[in-house]
C-alpha positions as CSV (number, residue, x, y, z in Angstrom):
1,M,27.2,-136.1,-11.8
2,A,26.5,-138.2,-14.9
3,N,29.8,-138.8,-16.7
4,V,31.7,-135.7,-15.6
5,F,33.1,-134.0,-12.5
6,V,34.4,-130.7,-13.8
7,N,32.8,-127.9,-11.7
8,I,31.7,-128.5,-8.1
9,N,29.1,-125.7,-8.5
10,D,27.3,-127.7,-11.1
11,L,26.3,-130.2,-8.4
12,S,23.0,-129.9,-6.5
13,N,23.4,-129.5,-2.7
14,Q,22.0,-133.1,-2.3
15,D,24.6,-134.6,-4.6
16,L,27.4,-132.5,-3.1
17,L,26.5,-133.6,0.5
18,S,26.2,-137.2,-0.7
19,I,29.8,-137.2,-2.1
20,I,31.1,-135.5,1.1
21,H,29.3,-138.2,3.1
22,Q,30.9,-140.9,1.0
23,A,34.4,-139.4,1.5
24,L,33.8,-139.3,5.3
25,L,32.7,-143.0,5.2
26,F,35.7,-144.0,3.2
27,K,37.9,-142.2,5.8
28,S,36.3,-143.9,8.7
29,G,36.4,-147.3,7.1
30,Q,32.6,-147.6,7.2
31,L,32.4,-147.8,3.4
32,L,34.6,-150.3,1.6
33,P,35.2,-149.9,-2.1
34,V,33.9,-152.5,-4.5
35,M,36.8,-153.6,-6.7
36,N,35.4,-153.3,-10.3
37,K,38.7,-152.9,-12.2
38,Q,37.9,-149.6,-13.8
39,V,40.8,-148.2,-16.0
40,V,41.8,-144.6,-15.2
41,A,44.3,-142.4,-17.1
42,N,45.9,-139.5,-15.3
43,L,46.8,-136.7,-17.7
44,F,48.5,-133.7,-16.1
45,F,49.6,-130.9,-18.4
46,E,50.5,-128.8,-15.4
47,N,52.8,-129.6,-12.5
48,S,51.3,-131.2,-9.4
49,T,52.3,-133.1,-6.2
50,R,49.2,-133.4,-3.9
51,T,46.5,-133.6,-6.6
52,V,48.2,-136.2,-8.8
53,T,49.5,-138.4,-6.0
54,S,46.2,-138.3,-4.1
55,F,44.3,-139.2,-7.2
56,Q,46.7,-142.1,-7.8
57,M,46.3,-143.2,-4.2
58,A,42.5,-143.0,-4.4
59,E,42.7,-145.2,-7.6
60,I,44.9,-147.7,-5.8
61,K,42.5,-147.9,-2.8
62,L,39.5,-148.4,-5.2
63,G,41.3,-151.2,-7.0
64,Y,41.4,-149.4,-10.4
65,E,43.9,-150.0,-13.1
66,R,46.0,-146.9,-13.7
67,I,47.6,-145.4,-16.8
68,V,49.9,-142.4,-16.2
69,I,50.6,-140.3,-19.3
70,D,53.3,-137.6,-19.4
71,P,52.0,-135.0,-21.8
72,N,55.6,-134.0,-22.6
73,K,56.2,-137.5,-23.9
74,S,52.8,-137.9,-25.6
75,S,51.5,-137.1,-29.1
76,A,50.4,-133.7,-27.7
77,V,53.9,-132.5,-28.5
78,K,53.4,-133.6,-32.1
79,G,50.2,-131.5,-32.4
80,E,47.5,-134.0,-31.4
81,S,44.4,-132.3,-30.1
82,L,43.1,-133.0,-26.7
83,E,39.9,-134.3,-28.3
84,D,41.8,-136.8,-30.4
85,T,43.8,-137.9,-27.3
86,L,40.6,-138.5,-25.4
87,K,39.0,-140.4,-28.3
88,T,42.1,-142.6,-28.5
89,L,42.0,-143.4,-24.8
90,K,38.4,-144.3,-25.1
91,V,38.8,-146.8,-28.0
92,I,41.8,-148.5,-26.2
93,G,39.6,-149.1,-23.2
94,V,40.1,-146.3,-20.7
95,D,37.0,-145.7,-18.6
96,T,37.8,-142.3,-16.9
97,V,40.4,-139.6,-17.5
98,V,41.7,-137.2,-14.8
99,I,43.0,-134.1,-16.4
100,R,44.8,-131.0,-15.2
101,H,45.3,-128.4,-17.9
102,T,46.6,-124.9,-18.2
103,L,43.6,-123.9,-20.4
104,R,40.7,-122.6,-18.4
105,G,37.5,-124.4,-19.3
106,W,39.3,-127.1,-21.3
107,Y,36.3,-129.4,-20.7
108,D,33.6,-127.1,-22.1
109,N,33.3,-128.8,-25.4
110,F,33.6,-132.4,-24.1
111,C,31.0,-132.8,-21.4
112,Q,28.3,-134.1,-23.8
113,M,30.8,-136.6,-25.3
114,A,31.9,-138.0,-21.9
115,G,31.1,-141.7,-21.4
116,K,30.3,-142.0,-25.1
117,E,32.9,-140.9,-27.7
118,I,35.4,-140.2,-24.9
119,P,36.0,-141.5,-21.3
120,K,34.3,-140.0,-18.3
121,L,36.0,-136.8,-17.2
122,I,37.4,-135.4,-14.0
123,N,38.8,-131.9,-13.8
124,A,41.9,-131.8,-11.7
125,G,42.3,-128.1,-12.3
126,D,41.9,-125.8,-15.3
127,G,44.1,-122.8,-15.5
128,N,42.7,-120.2,-13.1
129,G,39.2,-121.6,-13.6
130,Q,38.0,-124.4,-11.3
131,H,39.5,-127.0,-8.9
132,P,36.5,-129.1,-7.9
133,S,38.3,-131.9,-6.1
134,Q,40.2,-129.4,-4.0
135,S,36.9,-127.7,-3.1
136,L,35.5,-131.0,-2.1
137,L,38.3,-131.9,0.3
138,D,38.1,-128.3,1.7
139,L,34.4,-128.7,2.3
140,M,35.1,-132.2,3.9
141,T,37.6,-130.6,6.2
142,I,35.3,-127.8,7.2
143,I,32.4,-130.2,7.9
144,E,34.7,-132.4,10.1
145,T,35.4,-129.4,12.3
146,F,32.0,-127.5,12.4
147,D,29.5,-130.1,11.1
148,H,27.8,-127.3,9.1
149,F,28.4,-124.4,6.7
150,R,25.5,-122.0,7.3
151,G,26.6,-118.9,9.1
152,L,30.3,-119.7,9.1
153,K,32.6,-116.7,8.5
154,V,35.2,-117.7,5.9
155,R,38.0,-115.3,4.8
156,I,39.9,-116.2,1.6
157,I,43.2,-114.3,1.5
158,G,45.9,-113.8,-1.1
159,D,46.2,-114.0,-4.9
160,I,42.4,-114.2,-5.6
161,Y,42.5,-113.5,-9.3
162,H,44.8,-116.3,-10.3
163,S,43.3,-118.9,-7.9
164,R,41.0,-121.6,-9.1
165,V,40.6,-122.6,-5.4
166,A,39.2,-119.2,-4.6
167,R,36.9,-119.3,-7.6
168,S,35.6,-122.8,-6.8
169,N,35.2,-122.3,-3.0
170,A,33.7,-118.9,-3.0
171,E,30.7,-119.8,-5.0
172,I,29.9,-123.1,-3.3
173,L,30.5,-121.8,0.2
174,D,28.2,-118.9,-0.5
175,R,25.5,-121.2,-1.8
176,L,25.9,-123.4,1.3
177,G,25.2,-120.4,3.6
178,A,28.7,-119.3,4.7
179,N,29.6,-115.6,4.9
180,V,32.6,-115.2,2.5
181,T,35.0,-112.3,2.5
182,F,38.2,-111.7,0.4
183,A,41.4,-110.0,1.3
184,G,44.6,-109.5,-0.6
185,P,46.4,-107.1,-3.0
186,K,43.9,-105.0,-4.9
187,V,45.7,-105.8,-8.2
188,W,44.9,-109.5,-7.6
189,S,41.2,-109.0,-6.7
190,D,38.5,-110.5,-8.9
191,P,35.4,-108.4,-9.4
192,S,33.5,-111.4,-10.7
193,L,33.6,-113.0,-7.3
194,T,32.1,-110.1,-5.4
195,Q,28.7,-111.7,-6.0
196,F,29.7,-114.3,-3.5
197,G,31.4,-112.1,-0.9
198,H,32.8,-108.6,-0.3
199,V,36.4,-107.4,-0.2
200,V,37.8,-106.3,3.1
201,D,41.0,-105.2,4.7
202,M,43.2,-108.1,5.8
203,D,42.8,-107.2,9.5
204,D,39.1,-106.4,9.6
205,D,37.2,-108.4,12.3
206,L,39.9,-111.2,12.1
207,E,38.7,-112.3,15.6
208,Q,35.3,-113.2,14.2
209,Q,36.5,-115.5,11.4
210,D,35.8,-119.3,11.6
211,V,37.9,-120.3,8.6
212,V,41.0,-118.5,7.3
213,M,41.8,-119.8,3.9
214,L,45.2,-118.8,2.6
215,L,46.3,-118.8,-1.0
216,R,49.7,-119.1,-2.6
217,V,51.0,-116.3,-4.7
218,Q,50.9,-117.9,-8.2
219,H,54.1,-116.5,-9.7
220,E,53.8,-118.7,-12.7
221,R,50.7,-116.8,-13.7
222,L,52.1,-113.3,-13.0
223,T,53.7,-111.0,-15.6
224,D,57.5,-110.5,-15.4
225,G,56.8,-107.0,-14.1
226,E,54.6,-108.2,-11.3
227,N,57.2,-110.8,-10.3
228,A,60.0,-108.2,-10.4
229,H,58.2,-105.9,-8.0
230,F,57.1,-108.7,-5.6
231,T,58.8,-108.5,-2.2
232,I,58.4,-111.4,0.2
233,D,58.8,-109.4,3.4
234,Q,56.3,-106.7,2.3
235,Y,53.7,-109.3,1.2
236,H,54.1,-111.2,4.4
237,E,53.7,-108.1,6.5
238,Q,50.6,-106.9,4.7
239,Y,48.8,-110.2,3.8
240,G,50.5,-113.1,5.5
241,L,49.3,-115.0,8.6
242,T,51.8,-113.8,11.1
243,R,52.0,-114.9,14.8
244,A,50.3,-111.7,15.8
245,R,47.4,-112.3,13.4
246,Y,47.2,-116.0,14.5
247,D,46.9,-115.0,18.1
248,R,43.9,-112.8,17.2
249,L,42.0,-115.7,15.8
250,K,39.5,-117.4,18.2
251,D,40.4,-120.7,19.6
252,Q,37.8,-122.6,17.4
253,A,39.0,-121.0,14.2
254,I,40.9,-123.1,11.6
255,I,43.6,-122.3,9.1
256,M,43.4,-123.8,5.6
257,H,45.7,-123.7,2.6
258,P,45.5,-125.7,-0.7
259,A,49.3,-126.0,-0.8
260,P,52.0,-125.9,-1.9
261,V,52.8,-123.6,1.1
262,N,55.4,-121.0,0.7
263,R,56.5,-120.8,4.3
264,G,57.3,-117.3,5.5
265,V,55.2,-115.7,2.6
266,E,51.5,-116.4,3.1
267,I,52.1,-118.0,6.5
268,D,54.8,-118.0,9.2
269,S,56.6,-121.3,9.0
270,D,55.9,-122.4,12.6
271,L,52.1,-121.9,12.0
272,V,51.8,-124.5,9.2
273,E,51.5,-127.2,11.8
274,S,50.0,-125.2,14.6
275,P,46.9,-126.3,16.6
276,K,44.6,-124.3,14.5
277,S,46.1,-125.4,11.2
278,R,44.2,-128.0,9.1
279,I,46.7,-127.9,6.2
280,F,48.0,-131.5,6.4
281,Q,44.5,-132.7,7.3
282,Q,43.3,-131.3,4.1
283,M,46.0,-133.2,2.2
284,A,45.0,-136.5,3.9
285,N,41.4,-135.8,3.2
286,G,42.3,-135.3,-0.5
287,V,42.6,-139.1,-0.9
288,F,39.2,-139.8,0.5
289,A,37.5,-137.0,-1.4
290,R,38.9,-138.2,-4.7
291,M,37.9,-141.7,-3.8
292,A,34.4,-140.4,-3.4
293,I,34.5,-138.5,-6.8
294,L,35.8,-141.6,-8.7
295,N,33.3,-143.8,-6.8
296,S,30.4,-141.5,-7.7
297,L,31.2,-141.6,-11.4
298,N,31.7,-145.4,-11.4
299,T,29.5,-146.5,-8.5
300,S,27.7,-149.9,-8.5
301,V,24.2,-150.7,-7.4
302,L,25.8,-152.3,-4.3
303,Q,27.5,-149.0,-3.4
304,K,24.2,-147.1,-3.7
305,E,22.5,-149.5,-1.4
306,L,25.3,-149.1,1.2
307,L,24.7,-145.4,1.2
308,K,21.0,-145.5,2.0
């Protein structure tokens, strides 16, 4: 991982599984954090509830000092570049910065600088690019249920094109041996992802799926015309997880969603907390996954020995 965690697909399988292992150990209480008083700044240029609060909770549990910066009240509104912001945070003593940004690939020019001219970097989501910490907690949730990835049938459903979750998860799941398929409106499909799985009709072999991963319709990334023609009832009927579709799933199948959930749109409201749902488990796992990410960037020799 060196000094950045920006794209989960940049990790080797060994490093990835090591971080998942750490997250599971943190969750079980078998691995206790070493309090080393790292200073972390959270810089979110895009709205968030789960990601920002779970990063904050992870930092609290690790004993880190936290700085929360509201971009709307920072020098960014005066025209300061992201690079100058990062350099400023480095010289005043910040060790790591967690950033969510509307710009896809915001980190591309900074990775070589991380840990030197600027703090270490964690990508908390970049436009419709990557969401590596969400992918990690998703993988953690899957491994808790199935204890493996190879051969699992995973269907990703919804607004594929605008989803950084779909982009992050499709590639890594394919690499880990899962069989990925996509379903959703054709206008929101993404041809660049077909190298990791093929597009199918929503109801094709639904009974055979192990993981059904639902995605929110990202209205904030749609055009005014797309939003004007969007109909909740029509979308839910064609692409939502209805009770009838839920009943077709095998007993061992799990339902996932990165949230926020639009109840009655991508999933019936009473299915959000159904027996097959892992949606709130995913949220809980987010704290431990992000603890493992932070720990892996700032780990001590003692921590490495504990993981042997």
